[in-house]
Backbone and ligand atoms as CSV (ligand in chain L), in Angstrom:
chain,resi,resn,atom,element,x,y,z
A,1,MET,N,N,-38.635,129.701,76.737
A,1,MET,CA,C,-40.093,129.651,76.844
A,1,MET,C,C,-40.552,128.194,76.871
A,2,LYS,N,N,-41.702,127.967,77.470
A,2,LYS,CA,C,-42.250,126.614,77.521
A,2,LYS,C,C,-43.349,126.449,76.472
A,3,VAL,N,N,-43.359,125.268,75.887
A,3,VAL,CA,C,-44.404,124.901,74.924
A,3,VAL,C,C,-44.961,123.549,75.347
A,4,THR,N,N,-46.274,123.409,75.269
A,4,THR,CA,C,-46.898,122.126,75.564
A,4,THR,C,C,-47.636,121.623,74.333
A,5,TRP,N,N,-47.349,120.393,73.953
A,5,TRP,CA,C,-48.050,119.723,72.861
A,5,TRP,C,C,-49.021,118.715,73.449
A,6,THR,N,N,-50.212,118.682,72.931
A,6,THR,CA,C,-51.172,117.635,73.269
A,6,THR,C,C,-51.238,116.677,72.094
A,7,LEU,N,N,-51.002,115.412,72.378
A,7,LEU,CA,C,-50.948,114.407,71.315
A,7,LEU,C,C,-52.312,113.771,71.105
A,8,ARG,N,N,-52.413,112.955,70.064
A,8,ARG,CA,C,-53.695,112.324,69.714
A,8,ARG,C,C,-54.231,111.423,70.822
A,9,ASP,N,N,-53.344,110.866,71.640
A,9,ASP,CA,C,-53.809,110.005,72.729
A,9,ASP,C,C,-54.137,110.811,73.995
A,10,SER,N,N,-54.182,112.139,73.860
A,10,SER,CA,C,-54.494,113.082,74.939
A,10,SER,C,C,-53.353,113.278,75.932
A,11,SER,N,N,-52.245,112.602,75.731
A,11,SER,CA,C,-51.089,112.859,76.589
A,11,SER,C,C,-50.482,114.203,76.199
A,12,THR,N,N,-49.718,114.769,77.117
A,12,THR,CA,C,-49.086,116.054,76.833
A,12,THR,C,C,-47.585,115.953,77.068
A,13,LYS,N,N,-46.881,116.833,76.386
A,13,LYS,CA,C,-45.440,116.931,76.607
A,13,LYS,C,C,-45.082,118.409,76.617
A,14,THR,N,N,-44.352,118.822,77.633
A,14,THR,CA,C,-43.922,120.213,77.748
A,14,THR,C,C,-42.404,120.265,77.633
A,15,ALA,N,N,-41.915,121.256,76.905
A,15,ALA,CA,C,-40.468,121.391,76.736
A,15,ALA,C,C,-40.088,122.866,76.737
A,16,ASN,N,N,-38.858,123.129,77.110
A,16,ASN,CA,C,-38.299,124.478,76.977
A,16,ASN,C,C,-37.813,124.647,75.545
A,17,VAL,N,N,-38.139,125.786,74.962
A,17,VAL,CA,C,-37.756,126.062,73.573
A,17,VAL,C,C,-37.038,127.409,73.544
A,18,ALA,N,N,-35.897,127.445,72.884
A,18,ALA,CA,C,-35.126,128.683,72.797
A,18,ALA,C,C,-35.773,129.660,71.824
A,19,SER,N,N,-35.725,130.938,72.159
A,19,SER,CA,C,-36.232,131.972,71.259
A,19,SER,C,C,-35.553,131.841,69.890
A,20,GLY,N,N,-36.343,132.038,68.853
A,20,GLY,CA,C,-35.822,131.955,67.497
A,20,GLY,C,C,-36.008,130.586,66.855
A,21,THR,N,N,-36.332,129.598,67.672
A,21,THR,CA,C,-36.569,128.241,67.156
A,21,THR,C,C,-37.985,128.163,66.621
A,22,ASN,N,N,-38.171,127.513,65.463
A,22,ASN,CA,C,-39.555,127.349,65.026
A,22,ASN,C,C,-40.168,126.101,65.665
A,23,MET,N,N,-41.473,126.078,65.718
A,23,MET,CA,C,-42.164,125.036,66.482
A,23,MET,C,C,-42.087,123.656,65.839
A,24,MET,N,N,-41.795,123.584,64.552
A,24,MET,CA,C,-41.532,122.270,63.947
A,24,MET,C,C,-40.206,121.736,64.471
A,25,GLU,N,N,-39.171,122.583,64.438
A,25,GLU,CA,C,-37.858,122.154,64.943
A,25,GLU,C,C,-37.959,121.752,66.401
A,26,ALA,N,N,-38.709,122.526,67.171
A,26,ALA,CA,C,-38.861,122.222,68.590
A,26,ALA,C,C,-39.561,120.875,68.788
A,27,ALA,N,N,-40.583,120.611,67.974
A,27,ALA,CA,C,-41.309,119.349,68.088
A,27,ALA,C,C,-40.415,118.166,67.721
A,28,VAL,N,N,-39.680,118.302,66.639
A,28,VAL,CA,C,-38.801,117.204,66.206
A,28,VAL,C,C,-37.730,116.954,67.263
A,29,ALA,N,N,-37.157,118.020,67.798
A,29,ALA,CA,C,-36.108,117.881,68.816
A,29,ALA,C,C,-36.629,117.203,70.073
A,30,ASN,N,N,-37.933,117.348,70.305
A,30,ASN,CA,C,-38.527,116.770,71.511
A,30,ASN,C,C,-39.335,115.511,71.222
A,31,HIS,N,N,-39.123,114.946,70.028
A,31,HIS,CA,C,-39.727,113.661,69.654
A,31,HIS,C,C,-41.249,113.678,69.779
A,32,ILE,N,N,-41.849,114.753,69.268
A,32,ILE,CA,C,-43.309,114.852,69.287
A,32,ILE,C,C,-43.865,114.044,68.114
A,33,THR,N,N,-44.535,112.968,68.418
A,33,THR,CA,C,-45.113,112.113,67.388
A,33,THR,C,C,-46.184,112.884,66.615
A,34,GLY,N,N,-46.123,112.794,65.283
A,34,GLY,CA,C,-47.139,113.440,64.459
A,34,GLY,C,C,-46.669,114.749,63.844
A,35,VAL,N,N,-45.517,115.244,64.266
A,35,VAL,CA,C,-44.905,116.404,63.628
A,35,VAL,C,C,-43.621,115.912,62.972
A,36,VAL,N,N,-43.592,115.965,61.648
A,36,VAL,CA,C,-42.480,115.365,60.908
A,36,VAL,C,C,-41.507,116.432,60.389
A,37,GLY,N,N,-42.028,117.444,59.736
A,37,GLY,CA,C,-41.146,118.494,59.206
A,37,GLY,C,C,-40.301,118.022,58.047
A,38,GLU,N,N,-40.933,117.293,57.166
A,38,GLU,CA,C,-40.224,116.651,56.056
A,38,GLU,C,C,-39.419,117.625,55.193
A,39,CYS,N,N,-39.924,118.820,54.981
A,39,CYS,CA,C,-39.244,119.764,54.076
A,39,CYS,C,C,-38.255,120.662,54.804
A,40,GLY,N,N,-38.107,120.458,56.104
A,40,GLY,CA,C,-37.138,121.249,56.857
A,40,GLY,C,C,-37.586,122.674,57.123
A,41,GLY,N,N,-38.869,122.924,57.002
A,41,GLY,CA,C,-39.381,124.263,57.299
A,41,GLY,C,C,-39.481,125.163,56.088
A,42,ASN,N,N,-39.491,124.580,54.902
A,42,ASN,CA,C,-39.538,125.366,53.669
A,42,ASN,C,C,-40.932,125.511,53.069
A,43,LEU,N,N,-41.945,125.258,53.876
A,43,LEU,CA,C,-43.332,125.461,53.430
A,43,LEU,C,C,-43.699,124.631,52.208
A,44,SER,N,N,-43.210,123.406,52.159
A,44,SER,CA,C,-43.557,122.592,51.001
A,44,SER,C,C,-43.997,121.169,51.363
A,45,CYS,N,N,-44.315,120.916,52.639
A,45,CYS,CA,C,-44.721,119.537,52.961
A,45,CYS,C,C,-46.010,119.457,53.788
A,46,ALA,N,N,-46.252,120.419,54.655
A,46,ALA,CA,C,-47.423,120.433,55.545
A,46,ALA,C,C,-47.422,119.292,56.556
A,47,THR,N,N,-46.282,118.641,56.757
A,47,THR,CA,C,-46.213,117.564,57.762
A,47,THR,C,C,-45.908,118.116,59.159
A,48,CYS,N,N,-45.944,119.416,59.284
A,48,CYS,CA,C,-45.731,120.049,60.595
A,48,CYS,C,C,-47.029,120.677,61.097
A,49,HIS,N,N,-48.147,120.257,60.534
A,49,HIS,CA,C,-49.457,120.832,60.866
A,49,HIS,C,C,-49.800,120.633,62.343
A,50,VAL,N,N,-50.234,121.711,62.975
A,50,VAL,CA,C,-50.749,121.642,64.348
A,50,VAL,C,C,-51.992,122.522,64.444
A,51,PHE,N,N,-52.761,122.293,65.502
A,51,PHE,CA,C,-53.820,123.224,65.882
A,51,PHE,C,C,-53.286,124.030,67.070
A,52,VAL,N,N,-53.446,125.325,67.007
A,52,VAL,CA,C,-53.064,126.174,68.134
A,52,VAL,C,C,-54.264,126.256,69.069
A,53,GLU,N,N,-54.046,126.058,70.365
A,53,GLU,CA,C,-55.178,126.188,71.295
A,53,GLU,C,C,-55.782,127.581,71.166
A,54,ALA,N,N,-57.092,127.637,71.265
A,54,ALA,CA,C,-57.831,128.862,70.931
A,54,ALA,C,C,-57.275,130.102,71.623
A,55,ASP,N,N,-56.926,130.008,72.894
A,55,ASP,CA,C,-56.436,131.180,73.633
A,55,ASP,C,C,-55.135,131.724,73.063
A,56,TRP,N,N,-54.428,130.897,72.331
A,56,TRP,CA,C,-53.120,131.289,71.821
A,56,TRP,C,C,-53.148,131.643,70.332
A,57,ALA,N,N,-54.218,131.383,69.679
A,57,ALA,CA,C,-54.247,131.490,68.215
A,57,ALA,C,C,-53.853,132.883,67.716
A,58,ALA,N,N,-54.402,133.926,68.323
A,58,ALA,CA,C,-54.111,135.284,67.839
A,58,ALA,C,C,-52.656,135.665,68.093
A,59,LYS,N,N,-52.077,135.095,69.137
A,59,LYS,CA,C,-50.703,135.492,69.512
A,59,LYS,C,C,-49.645,134.888,68.597
A,60,THR,N,N,-50.015,133.887,67.837
A,60,THR,CA,C,-49.013,133.246,66.980
A,60,THR,C,C,-48.890,133.934,65.624
A,61,GLY,N,N,-49.626,135.013,65.415
A,61,GLY,CA,C,-49.474,135.791,64.183
A,61,GLY,C,C,-50.389,135.334,63.069
A,62,GLU,N,N,-50.271,136.041,61.968
A,62,GLU,CA,C,-51.126,135.791,60.809
A,62,GLU,C,C,-50.618,134.606,59.986
A,63,VAL,N,N,-51.534,133.911,59.374
A,63,VAL,CA,C,-51.172,132.865,58.418
A,63,VAL,C,C,-50.796,133.548,57.105
A,64,GLY,N,N,-49.615,133.260,56.608
A,64,GLY,CA,C,-49.175,133.837,55.337
A,64,GLY,C,C,-49.918,133.210,54.160
A,65,ASP,N,N,-49.855,133.864,53.011
A,65,ASP,CA,C,-50.582,133.377,51.832
A,65,ASP,C,C,-50.147,131.965,51.425
A,66,PHE,N,N,-48.853,131.732,51.410
A,66,PHE,CA,C,-48.375,130.413,50.990
A,66,PHE,C,C,-48.703,129.360,52.039
A,67,GLU,N,N,-48.554,129.730,53.292
A,67,GLU,CA,C,-48.947,128.819,54.373
A,67,GLU,C,C,-50.430,128.481,54.248
A,68,ASP,N,N,-51.223,129.484,53.957
A,68,ASP,CA,C,-52.663,129.286,53.812
A,68,ASP,C,C,-52.954,128.246,52.725
A,69,ALA,N,N,-52.264,128.349,51.613
A,69,ALA,CA,C,-52.463,127.390,50.523
A,69,ALA,C,C,-52.022,125.996,50.950
A,70,MET,N,N,-50.909,125.918,51.661
A,70,MET,CA,C,-50.408,124.613,52.095
A,70,MET,C,C,-51.324,123.971,53.141
A,71,LEU,N,N,-51.990,124.788,53.919
A,71,LEU,CA,C,-52.896,124.240,54.934
A,71,LEU,C,C,-54.083,123.508,54.306
A,72,ASP,N,N,-54.314,123.733,53.038
A,72,ASP,CA,C,-55.368,122.991,52.348
A,72,ASP,C,C,-54.909,121.597,51.943
A,73,ALA,N,N,-53.630,121.302,52.174
A,73,ALA,CA,C,-53.071,120.002,51.769
A,73,ALA,C,C,-52.636,119.163,52.971
A,74,THR,N,N,-53.139,119.474,54.143
A,74,THR,CA,C,-52.730,118.725,55.331
A,74,THR,C,C,-53.464,117.385,55.408
A,75,GLU,N,N,-52.818,116.443,56.099
A,75,GLU,CA,C,-53.424,115.116,56.244
A,75,GLU,C,C,-54.688,115.182,57.104
A,76,ALA,N,N,-54.596,115.866,58.230
A,76,ALA,CA,C,-55.775,116.054,59.084
A,76,ALA,C,C,-56.537,117.277,58.594
A,77,GLU,N,N,-57.835,117.241,58.750
A,77,GLU,CA,C,-58.649,118.335,58.256
A,77,GLU,C,C,-58.283,119.652,58.937
A,78,ARG,N,N,-58.227,120.675,58.151
A,78,ARG,CA,C,-57.884,122.009,58.644
A,78,ARG,C,C,-58.980,122.554,59.559
A,79,THR,N,N,-58.558,123.307,60.596
A,79,THR,CA,C,-59.519,124.001,61.445
A,79,THR,C,C,-59.176,125.487,61.431
A,80,ASN,N,N,-59.960,126.284,62.158
A,80,ASN,CA,C,-59.678,127.728,62.149
A,80,ASN,C,C,-58.466,128.103,62.990
A,81,THR,N,N,-57.867,127.148,63.696
A,81,THR,CA,C,-56.616,127.454,64.399
A,81,THR,C,C,-55.450,126.627,63.846
A,82,SER,N,N,-55.624,126.082,62.658
A,82,SER,CA,C,-54.535,125.322,62.035
A,82,SER,C,C,-53.364,126.228,61.677
A,83,ARG,N,N,-52.175,125.732,61.924
A,83,ARG,CA,C,-50.945,126.399,61.482
A,83,ARG,C,C,-49.936,125.351,61.045
A,84,LEU,N,N,-49.026,125.790,60.199
A,84,LEU,CA,C,-47.836,124.979,59.940
A,84,LEU,C,C,-46.824,125.410,60.992
A,85,SER,N,N,-46.433,124.467,61.834
A,85,SER,CA,C,-45.663,124.869,63.015
A,85,SER,C,C,-44.277,125.387,62.666
A,86,CYS,N,N,-43.785,125.110,61.462
A,86,CYS,CA,C,-42.484,125.692,61.072
A,86,CYS,C,C,-42.590,127.199,60.884
A,87,GLN,N,N,-43.808,127.723,60.850
A,87,GLN,CA,C,-43.993,129.157,60.650
A,87,GLN,C,C,-44.278,129.898,61.950
A,88,ILE,N,N,-44.247,129.190,63.060
A,88,ILE,CA,C,-44.421,129.832,64.379
A,88,ILE,C,C,-43.048,129.859,65.043
A,89,ILE,N,N,-42.556,131.049,65.286
A,89,ILE,CA,C,-41.208,131.214,65.834
A,89,ILE,C,C,-41.297,131.533,67.325
A,90,ALA,N,N,-40.524,130.795,68.107
A,90,ALA,CA,C,-40.537,130.993,69.559
A,90,ALA,C,C,-40.020,132.377,69.929
A,91,ASP,N,N,-40.748,133.036,70.804
A,91,ASP,CA,C,-40.217,134.209,71.505
A,91,ASP,C,C,-40.939,134.292,72.846
A,92,GLU,N,N,-40.456,135.157,73.705
A,92,GLU,CA,C,-40.964,135.157,75.084
A,92,GLU,C,C,-42.457,135.477,75.166
A,93,SER,N,N,-43.001,136.148,74.157
A,93,SER,CA,C,-44.439,136.454,74.185
A,93,SER,C,C,-45.274,135.187,74.027
A,94,LEU,N,N,-44.641,134.101,73.600
A,94,LEU,CA,C,-45.360,132.834,73.424
A,94,LEU,C,C,-45.080,131.851,74.565
A,95,ASP,N,N,-44.479,132.333,75.641
A,95,ASP,CA,C,-44.199,131.446,76.773
A,95,ASP,C,C,-45.502,130.839,77.296
A,96,GLY,N,N,-45.575,129.512,77.317
A,96,GLY,CA,C,-46.790,128.817,77.742
A,96,GLY,C,C,-47.644,128.328,76.579
A,97,LEU,N,N,-47.174,128.554,75.363
A,97,LEU,CA,C,-47.928,128.181,74.154
A,97,LEU,C,C,-48.399,126.717,74.214
A,98,LYS,N,N,-49.618,126.508,73.760
A,98,LYS,CA,C,-50.177,125.153,73.722
A,98,LYS,C,C,-50.572,124.800,72.292
A,99,LEU,N,N,-50.039,123.678,71.828
A,99,LEU,CA,C,-50.285,123.196,70.464
A,99,LEU,C,C,-50.887,121.798,70.534
A,100,ILE,N,N,-51.747,121.510,69.603
A,100,ILE,CA,C,-52.398,120.195,69.527
A,100,ILE,C,C,-51.952,119.529,68.242
A,101,VAL,N,N,-51.473,118.294,68.359
A,101,VAL,CA,C,-51.002,117.551,67.188
A,101,VAL,C,C,-52.166,116.732,66.654
A,102,PRO,N,N,-52.560,116.955,65.390
A,102,PRO,CA,C,-53.789,116.322,64.901
A,102,PRO,C,C,-53.659,114.882,64.420
A,103,ILE,N,N,-52.442,114.413,64.186
A,103,ILE,CA,C,-52.297,113.038,63.695
A,103,ILE,C,C,-51.333,112.267,64.570
A,104,LEU,N,N,-51.346,110.962,64.418
A,104,LEU,CA,C,-50.432,110.099,65.191
A,104,LEU,C,C,-49.047,110.125,64.583
L,1,FES,S1,S,-41.894,121.605,57.800
L,1,FES,FE1,FE,-42.656,121.431,55.769
L,1,FES,S2,S,-44.231,122.907,55.731
L,1,FES,FE2,FE,-43.498,123.031,57.766
């Protein structure tokens, strides 16, 4: 599946992501500036914060309770499409997914 990240400077990067990969891992593998993934996807750092483009927000699933709490600790202000990208898992239903990186 393809994923496109929009960075703070408005540039975009598109990459192929294998099903089963989480979007933090995909971002780190593709050198997406602003997605760090310090905790390795264990829901304890919030350095993988992204905004999901509005058209895609419902398709990425529900925010879990712990994720919800962690989203209150992000560096960039939370929005209604904020997600921790380690909690979004690639599958073919997300082909074309667009994510916005809120920090540099
Ligand atoms: S990588 Fe730490 S919360 Fe997502």
